[in-house]
ROVEXNU-684524 format. One record per residue (C-alpha): residue in three letters; chain; x, y, z. Coordinates in steps of 0.02 Angstrom, whole numbers, always signed. Each point is the difference from the previous one (the first is absolute). Last residue first. Layout:
node rest ALA	kette A	u X	v Y	w Z
...
This chain:
node rest PRO	kette A	u +3418	v +5429	w +4767
node rest GLN	kette A	u +118	v +158	w -48
node rest ASN	kette A	u +50	v +108	w +141
node rest ARG	kette A	u +205	v -28	w -27
node rest TRP	kette A	u -26	v +51	w -175
node rest GLN	kette A	u -87	v +153	w +39
node rest ARG	kette A	u +126	v +51	w +134
node rest LEU	kette A	u +126	v -16	w -136
node rest ALA	kette A	u -103	v +97	w -126
node rest GLU	kette A	u -11	v +140	w +143
node rest LEU	kette A	u +191	v -25	w +26
node rest LEU	kette A	u +35	v +48	w -178
node rest ILE	kette A	u -122	v +152	w -25
node rest ALA	kette A	u +69	v +61	w +168
node rest ASN	kette A	u +195	v -15	w -64
node rest GLU	kette A	u -65	v +88	w -150
node rest GLU	kette A	u -59	v +167	w +132
node rest LYS	kette A	u +146	v -21	w +105
node rest LYS	kette A	u +139	v +25	w -154
node rest LYS	kette A	u +85	v -153	w -47
node rest ILE	kette A	u +85	v -157	w +86
node rest ALA	kette A	u +51	v -135	w -130
node rest VAL	kette A	u -72	v -162	w +3
node rest ARG	kette A	u +85	v -163	w -33
node rest LEU	kette A	u -101	v -155	w -4
node rest TRP	kette A	u +47	v -175	w +78
node rest ARG	kette A	u -16	v -185	w -30
node rest GLY	kette A	u +25	v +40	w -173
node rest GLU	kette A	u +165	v -93	w -28
node rest LEU	kette A	u +91	v +69	w +153
node rest SER	kette A	u +183	v -66	w -12
node rest PRO	kette A	u +6	v +1	w -172
node rest PHE	kette A	u -60	v +166	w -35
node rest ASN	kette A	u -86	v -7	w -166
node rest TYR	kette A	u -181	v -56	w +59
node rest THR	kette A	u +10	v +158	w +126
node rest HIS	kette A	u -155	v +114	w -64
node rest ARG	kette A	u +9	v +190	w +22
node rest LEU	kette A	u -167	v +56	w +52
node rest VAL	kette A	u -118	v +102	w -102
node rest ILE	kette A	u -162	v +74	w +67
node rest GLY	kette A	u -143	v +36	w -121
node rest LYS	kette A	u -130	v -98	w +96
node rest GLN	kette A	u +10	v -152	w -113
node rest LEU	kette A	u +196	v -1	w +19
node rest LEU	kette A	u -31	v +12	w +179
node rest PHE	kette A	u -105	v -179	w -4
node rest GLU	kette A	u +130	v -80	w -125
node rest LEU	kette A	u +143	v +32	w +110
node rest LEU	kette A	u -113	v -70	w +152
node rest PRO	kette A	u -25	v -161	w -102
node rest LYS	kette A	u +176	v +0	w -67
node rest GLN	kette A	u +79	v +1	w +183
node rest ASP	kette A	u +47	v -193	w -16
node rest GLN	kette A	u +6	v -76	w +178
node rest LEU	kette A	u -142	v +91	w +46
node rest ARG	kette A	u -78	v +2	w +191
node rest PRO	kette A	u +166	v +94	w +43
node rest ASP	kette A	u -68	v +153	w -106
node rest LYS	kette A	u +162	v +83	w -66
node rest LEU	kette A	u +95	v +160	w -5
node rest LEU	kette A	u +168	v +51	w -37
node rest TYR	kette A	u +72	v +178	w +35
node rest PHE	kette A	u +24	v +164	w -101
node rest ASN	kette A	u +61	v +177	w +55
node rest VAL	kette A	u +140	v -54	w +118
node rest LYS	kette A	u +37	v -72	w +174
node rest SER	kette A	u -95	v -157	w -47
node rest PRO	kette A	u -50	v -131	w +137
node rest SER	kette A	u -82	v -106	w -127
node rest TYR	kette A	u -190	v -42	w +1
node rest GLU	kette A	u -128	v -124	w +60
node rest TYR	kette A	u -177	v +49	w +2
node rest GLN	kette A	u -103	v -29	w +153
node rest TYR	kette A	u -125	v +143	w -20
node rest LEU	kette A	u +62	v +92	w +151
node rest ASN	kette A	u +182	v -18	w -54
node rest LEU	kette A	u -31	v +62	w -164
node rest PHE	kette A	u -80	v +133	w +59
node rest GLU	kette A	u +147	v +67	w +127
node rest PHE	kette A	u +115	v -44	w -145
node rest ILE	kette A	u -86	v +124	w -112
node rest GLU	kette A	u +3	v +143	w +134
node rest ASN	kette A	u +191	v -35	w +38
node rest ARG	kette A	u +36	v +0	w -191
node rest ASN	kette A	u -94	v +160	w -19
node rest GLU	kette A	u +107	v +96	w +139
node rest HIS	kette A	u +157	v -77	w -64
node rest ILE	kette A	u -24	v +56	w -189
node rest LYS	kette A	u -48	v +169	w +62
node rest LYS	kette A	u +153	v +24	w +103
node rest ARG	kette A	u +123	v -77	w -143
node rest THR	kette A	u -72	v +107	w -141
node rest MET	kette A	u +8	v +177	w +117
node rest GLN	kette A	u +188	v -60	w +28
node rest VAL	kette A	u +26	v -23	w -186
node rest PHE	kette A	u -76	v +167	w -44
node rest PRO	kette A	u +89	v +81	w +129
node rest ASP	kette A	u +181	v -57	w -76
node rest ASP	kette A	u -47	v +81	w -155
node rest LEU	kette A	u +179	v +23	w -76
node rest LEU	kette A	u -1	v -194	w -84
node rest GLY	kette A	u -148	v +35	w -88
node rest THR	kette A	u +61	v +143	w -94
node rest GLU	kette A	u +158	v -94	w -68
node rest ALA	kette A	u -111	v -159	w -23
node rest ALA	kette A	u -134	v +110	w -107
node rest LEU	kette A	u +147	v +77	w -94
node rest MET	kette A	u +83	v -152	w -46
node rest ALA	kette A	u -158	v -100	w -50
node rest LEU	kette A	u -55	v +145	w -120
node rest ALA	kette A	u +184	v +0	w -75
node rest ASN	kette A	u -17	v -180	w -48
node rest VAL	kette A	u +103	v -147	w +94
node rest SER	kette A	u +67	v -134	w -135
node rest TRP	kette A	u +83	v +129	w -92
node rest HIS	kette A	u +141	v -108	w -33
node rest PRO	kette A	u -19	v -196	w +24
node rest LYS	kette A	u +65	v -72	w +164
node rest PHE	kette A	u +91	v -169	w -7
node rest LYS	kette A	u +172	v +81	w +27
node rest ALA	kette A	u -65	v +91	w +155
node rest LEU	kette A	u -4	v -167	w +85
node rest GLN	kette A	u +182	v -36	w +2
node rest LYS	kette A	u +32	v +188	w +59
node rest ILE	kette A	u -115	v -7	w +126
node rest ILE	kette A	u +76	v -166	w +66
node rest ALA	kette A	u +178	v +78	w +1
node rest GLU	kette A	u -64	v +154	w +77
node rest SER	kette A	u -86	v -79	w +158
node rest ALA	kette A	u -188	v -13	w -24
node rest LEU	kette A	u -149	v +116	w -4
node rest MET	kette A	u -150	v -14	w -98
node rest TYR	kette A	u -120	v +125	w -89
node rest GLY	kette A	u -184	v +25	w -44
node rest ILE	kette A	u -95	v +90	w -134
node rest ARG	kette A	u -145	v -35	w -117
node rest LEU	kette A	u -114	v +142	w -57
node rest GLY	kette A	u -173	v -90	w +22
node rest ALA	kette A	u +50	v -51	w +167
node rest VAL	kette A	u +3	v +173	w +67
node rest ALA	kette A	u -87	v -22	w +166
node rest TYR	kette A	u +138	v +95	w +99
node rest MET	kette A	u +13	v -152	w +129
node rest LYS	kette A	u -16	v -134	w -136
node rest THR	kette A	u +104	v +76	w -150
node rest LEU	kette A	u +160	v +40	w +77
node rest SER	kette A	u +45	v -184	w +17
node rest ARG	kette A	u +158	v -65	w +103
node rest LEU	kette A	u +111	v -145	w -33
node rest LEU	kette A	u +142	v -47	w +112
node rest ILE	kette A	u +139	v -102	w -54
node rest ILE	kette A	u +105	v -74	w +116
node rest ASN	kette A	u +177	v -95	w -22
node rest SER	kette A	u +94	v +127	w +113
node rest GLU	kette A	u +179	v +68	w -6
node rest ASN	kette A	u -38	v +149	w -79
node rest THR	kette A	u -129	v +35	w +119
node rest VAL	kette A	u -180	v -21	w +18
node rest TYR	kette A	u -36	v -35	w +172
node rest LYS	kette A	u -48	v +171	w +21
node rest SER	kette A	u -145	v -12	w -115
node rest TYR	kette A	u -85	v -121	w +115
node rest SER	kette A	u -148	v +96	w +23
node rest THR	kette A	u -103	v +82	w +152
node rest THR	kette A	u -159	v +56	w -53
node rest ASP	kette A	u -83	v -55	w +168
node rest ASP	kette A	u -190	v +22	w -19
node rest ALA	kette A	u +18	v -78	w -180
node rest PHE	kette A	u -52	v +107	w -170
node rest ASP	kette A	u +183	v +42	w -34
node rest TYR	kette A	u +54	v -185	w -16
node rest PHE	kette A	u -122	v -33	w -136
node rest ALA	kette A	u +122	v -42	w -136
node rest GLU	kette A	u +122	v -73	w +116
node rest ASP	kette A	u +50	v -136	w -91
node rest ILE	kette A	u +152	v -96	w +59
node rest ILE	kette A	u +113	v -74	w -112
node rest LEU	kette A	u +134	v -108	w +104
node rest THR	kette A	u +156	v -67	w -102
node rest CYS	kette A	u +61	v -162	w +65
node rest ALA	kette A	u +194	v -4	w +47
node rest HIS	kette A	u -37	v -121	w +131
node rest ALA	kette A	u +50	v +104	w +138
node rest HIS	kette A	u -73	v +152	w -73
node rest CYS	kette A	u -172	v -93	w -8
node rest GLN	kette A	u +23	v -41	w +183
node rest ASP	kette A	u +32	v +176	w +52
node rest ILE	kette A	u -136	v +83	w -101
node rest LEU	kette A	u -114	v -148	w +65
node rest GLN	kette A	u +41	v +59	w +188
node rest ILE	kette A	u -28	v +187	w -33
node rest ILE	kette A	u -170	v -61	w -90
node rest ASP	kette A	u -47	v -105	w +155
node rest LYS	kette A	u +68	v +148	w +118
node rest ARG	kette A	u -125	v +123	w -91
node rest GLU	kette A	u -163	v -104	w +23
node rest PHE	kette A	u -88	v -27	w -154
node rest VAL	kette A	u -124	v +124	w -71
node rest VAL	kette A	u -170	v -88	w -43
node rest GLY	kette A	u -90	v +90	w -125
node rest THR	kette A	u -60	v -182	w -62
node rest PRO	kette A	u +22	v +13	w -190
node rest ASN	kette A	u +130	v +74	w -4
node rest ASN	kette A	u +102	v +0	w +151
node rest PRO	kette A	u +69	v +152	w +81
node rest THR	kette A	u +133	v -75	w -27
node rest CYS	kette A	u +9	v -94	w -154
node rest LEU	kette A	u +137	v -138	w -17
node rest PHE	kette A	u +93	v -76	w -148
node rest VAL	kette A	u +150	v -102	w +24
node rest ALA	kette A	u +151	v -16	w -129
node rest ASP	kette A	u +129	v -118	w -44
node rest TYR	kette A	u -68	v -158	w +109
node rest ALA	kette A	u +60	v -157	w +66
node rest LYS	kette A	u +89	v +88	w +143
node rest LEU	kette A	u -166	v +66	w +46
node rest LEU	kette A	u -97	v -151	w +67
node rest PRO	kette A	u +98	v +1	w +169
node rest GLY	kette A	u -71	v +167	w +35
node rest ILE	kette A	u -190	v -27	w -38
node rest GLU	kette A	u -40	v -122	w +129
node rest GLN	kette A	u +79	v +87	w +138
node rest LEU	kette A	u -54	v +154	w -68
node rest PRO	kette A	u -177	v -29	w +15
node rest LEU	kette A	u -58	v +165	w -69
node rest SER	kette A	u -183	v +40	w +72
node rest TRP	kette A	u -158	v -5	w -99
node rest ASP	kette A	u -89	v -65	w +163
node rest GLY	kette A	u -175	v -23	w -85
node rest GLU	kette A	u +55	v -104	w -146
node rest THR	kette A	u +173	v -66	w +32
node rest LEU	kette A	u +132	v +58	w -120
node rest GLY	kette A	u +31	v -88	w -159
node rest PHE	kette A	u +183	v -9	w -68
node rest TYR	kette A	u +1	v -30	w -183
node rest ASP	kette A	u +109	v -60	w -129
node rest ILE	kette A	u +51	v +62	w -161
node rest GLN	kette A	u +141	v -43	w -143
node rest CYS	kette A	u +20	v +153	w -87
node rest ASP	kette A	u -19	v -1	w -194
node rest TYR	kette A	u -3	v +171	w -51
node rest ALA	kette A	u -198	v +21	w -12
node rest ARG	kette A	u -14	v -107	w +153
node rest CYS	kette A	u +79	v +126	w +101
node rest ALA	kette A	u -113	v +147	w -51
node rest GLN	kette A	u -160	v -90	w +21
node rest GLU	kette A	u +60	v -70	w +181
node rest TYR	kette A	u +43	v +171	w +56
node rest GLU	kette A	u -158	v +64	w -79
node rest TYR	kette A	u -128	v -92	w +93
node rest PHE	kette A	u +45	v +117	w +155
node rest ALA	kette A	u +24	v -134	w +152
node rest PRO	kette A	u -83	v -110	w +109
node rest GLN	kette A	u +123	v -87	w +12
node rest ILE	kette A	u +181	v +20	w +20
node rest ILE	kette A	u +76	v -28	w -166
node rest LEU	kette A	u +161	v -98	w -15
node rest VAL	kette A	u +102	v +29	w -168
node rest LYS	kette A	u +134	v -117	w -82
node rest LYS	kette A	u +77	v +86	w -157
node rest GLY	kette A	u -37	v -29	w -161
node rest ARG	kette A	u -3	v +202	w -41
node rest LEU	kette A	u +19	v +93	w +164
node rest TRP	kette A	u +44	v +156	w -99
node rest GLN	kette A	u -153	v -20	w -116
node rest GLY	kette A	u -116	v -29	w +156
node rest ILE	kette A	u +81	v +159	w +78
node rest ILE	kette A	u -46	v +92	w -142
node rest GLN	kette A	u -174	v -63	w -10
node rest ILE	kette A	u -17	v +52	w +180
node rest LEU	kette A	u +55	v +174	w -30
node rest GLU	kette A	u -113	v +14	w -157
node rest ALA	kette A	u -144	v -51	w +124
node rest ALA	kette A	u +53	v +132	w +132
node rest GLY	kette A	u -54	v +124	w -110
node rest ASN	kette A	u +87	v +71	w -159
node rest GLY	kette A	u +159	v -1	w +78
node rest ILE	kette A	u +130	v +100	w +114
node rest LEU	kette A	u +156	v -91	w +61
node rest ILE	kette A	u +94	v +59	w +148
node rest GLN	kette A	u +159	v -41	w +88
node rest ASN	kette A	u +106	v +105	w -118
node rest GLU	kette A	u -99	v +157	w +78
node rest SER	kette A	u +70	v -43	w +156
node rest VAL	kette A	u -106	v -42	w +144
node rest GLY	kette A	u -94	v +96	w +155
node rest VAL	kette A	u -184	v -20	w -67
node rest LYS	kette A	u -56	v +172	w -13
node rest ARG	kette A	u +165	v +77	w -52
node rest SER	kette A	u +29	v -158	w -129
node rest ILE	kette A	u -178	v +12	w -55
node rest LEU	kette A	u +4	v +175	w -37
node rest HIS	kette A	u +168	v -13	w -111
node rest HIS	kette A	u -67	v -143	w -88
node rest LEU	kette A	u -162	v +87	w -30
node rest LYS	kette A	u +106	v +145	w -83
node rest THR	kette A	u +109	v -106	w -114
node rest VAL	kette A	u -129	v -118	w -83
node rest ASN	kette A	u +142	v -63	w -100
node rest PRO	kette A	u -101	v -8	w -154
node rest ASP	kette A	u -60	v +182	w +21
node rest PRO	kette A	u -171	v +3	w -100
node rest TYR	kette A	u -15	v +14	w -183
node rest ASP	kette A	u -85	v +158	w -57
node rest THR	kette A	u -183	v +60	w -25
node rest ILE	kette A	u -67	v -86	w +143
node rest ALA	kette A	u +69	v +118	w +126
node rest GLN	kette A	u -104	v +158	w -62
node rest PHE	kette A	u -142	v -77	w +72
node rest TRP	kette A	u +76	v +18	w +174
node rest SER	kette A	u -81	v +154	w +65
node rest PRO	kette A	u -182	v -64	w -20
node rest TRP	kette A	u +52	v -127	w +128
node rest LYS	kette A	u +67	v +108	w +134
node rest GLU	kette A	u -161	v +25	w +101
node rest LYS	kette A	u -31	v -182	w -26
node rest ILE	kette A	u +162	v -55	w +74
node rest ILE	kette A	u -10	v +121	w +142
node rest ALA	kette A	u -158	v -79	w +37
node rest PRO	kette A	u +91	v -162	w +38
node rest PRO	kette A	u -75	v -144	w -89
node rest GLY	kette A	u -154	v -98	w +44
node rest PHE	kette A	u -71	v -19	w +158
node rest PRO	kette A	u -28	v -204	w -17
node rest ASN	kette A	u +198	v -1	w -13
node rest THR	kette A	u +43	v -162	w -115
node rest ASN	kette A	u -82	v -162	w +51
node rest VAL	kette A	u -100	v -57	w -149
node rest SER	kette A	u -114	v -142	w +26
node rest PHE	kette A	u -119	v +99	w +113
node rest ASP	kette A	u -79	v +69	w -167
node rest ILE	kette A	u -172	v +71	w +22
node rest ILE	kette A	u -112	v -24	w -137
node rest ARG	kette A	u -167	v +91	w -63
node rest ASP	kette A	u -111	v -66	w -155
node rest PRO	kette A	u +30	v -190	w +53
node rest THR	kette A	u +99	v -113	w -112
node rest LYS	kette A	u -84	v -164	w -20
node rest VAL	kette A	u +102	v -143	w +97
node rest GLY	kette A	u +70	v -117	w -119
node rest SER	kette A	u +149	v -23	w +121
node rest ALA	kette A	u +139	v +14	w -134
node rest HIS	kette A	u -93	v +139	w -78
node rest TYR	kette A	u -21	v +107	w +151
node rest LEU	kette A	u +163	v -31	w +55
node rest TYR	kette A	u +69	v +67	w -157
node rest THR	kette A	u -113	v +167	w +7
node rest PRO	kette A	u +60	v +21	w +191
node rest ASN	kette A	u +180	v +3	w -43
node rest SER	kette A	u +76	v +94	w +139
node rest GLY	kette A	u +63	v -155	w +71
node rest HIS	kette A	u +128	v -110	w -97
node rest THR	kette A	u +5	v -170	w -55
node rest PRO	kette A	u -170	v -1	w -82
node rest TRP	kette A	u -80	v -165	w +31
node rest LYS	kette A	u -19	v -124	w -150
node rest MET	kette A	u -124	v -133	w +39
């Protein structure tokens, strides 16, 4: 069976599973903001129509200024791309033929991009249920690698790694001249939004990846950025095509980044909804990852492979994210997005029915 490699592909998932597609679907496999884009983007959208008649700014100048002020790094330490996916591909090109370690579970596209450019890839799998970084085991390995990929808040677990552990990993990578690529695509959903941007200096070997499509729910527009030293950004920029960021994406990002109340509202509601969901899961004896963001891992501990639960929910029009293409999970968990209360209630009722089956 060929499973889709991403969430947000319900048609492909129904086809792969052989389950008939119901009339109504709720897609819990997509983990963008469940409350949609900020209202200001919707209000301004009609006025942006004229932007499509000309080529966009190839240097994305205005957005560089805004990110620089907001994050506190030089504009020369920023590279903006067509979503984090393009930036990951650029990193893969830059690492062509190098040795790469991916701390798993992790976003599938790290591996996909690195394999496309003949990197030698190894995995380090975290212990299920604990999900912490065992630096005493990871540290000695670093001297053998040119780069390490780490996702925090982690996709798919939603776990935020201990800050002291990340700082220690930064130091260890620096000591071994190993580039540390930290994917912070979901950092602005976390209760503690402290980033590692202050560790990005012109002497550092850190690359931070950020998405602007998750929080602002503009995944169809595709925009993200990375932070690194000026030297690394200069090298990576050589691989980026002109006009890869479209004018509408720029306008949406510029507008969304100024809407701090929207971000605060999102975090508050996600926090409340997540607590309610976890209370239910405890009551009905499901296992879940201790997520701090807008998605989590779920499993029925009676099942080694969660396929029966996945298909039961698909029949009810509830789409979760499989984990068959996460090397350290391989179907033992399902990833679930946190949505609005009424949608979460439909999922929880289905999970109650699953548990109460004869």
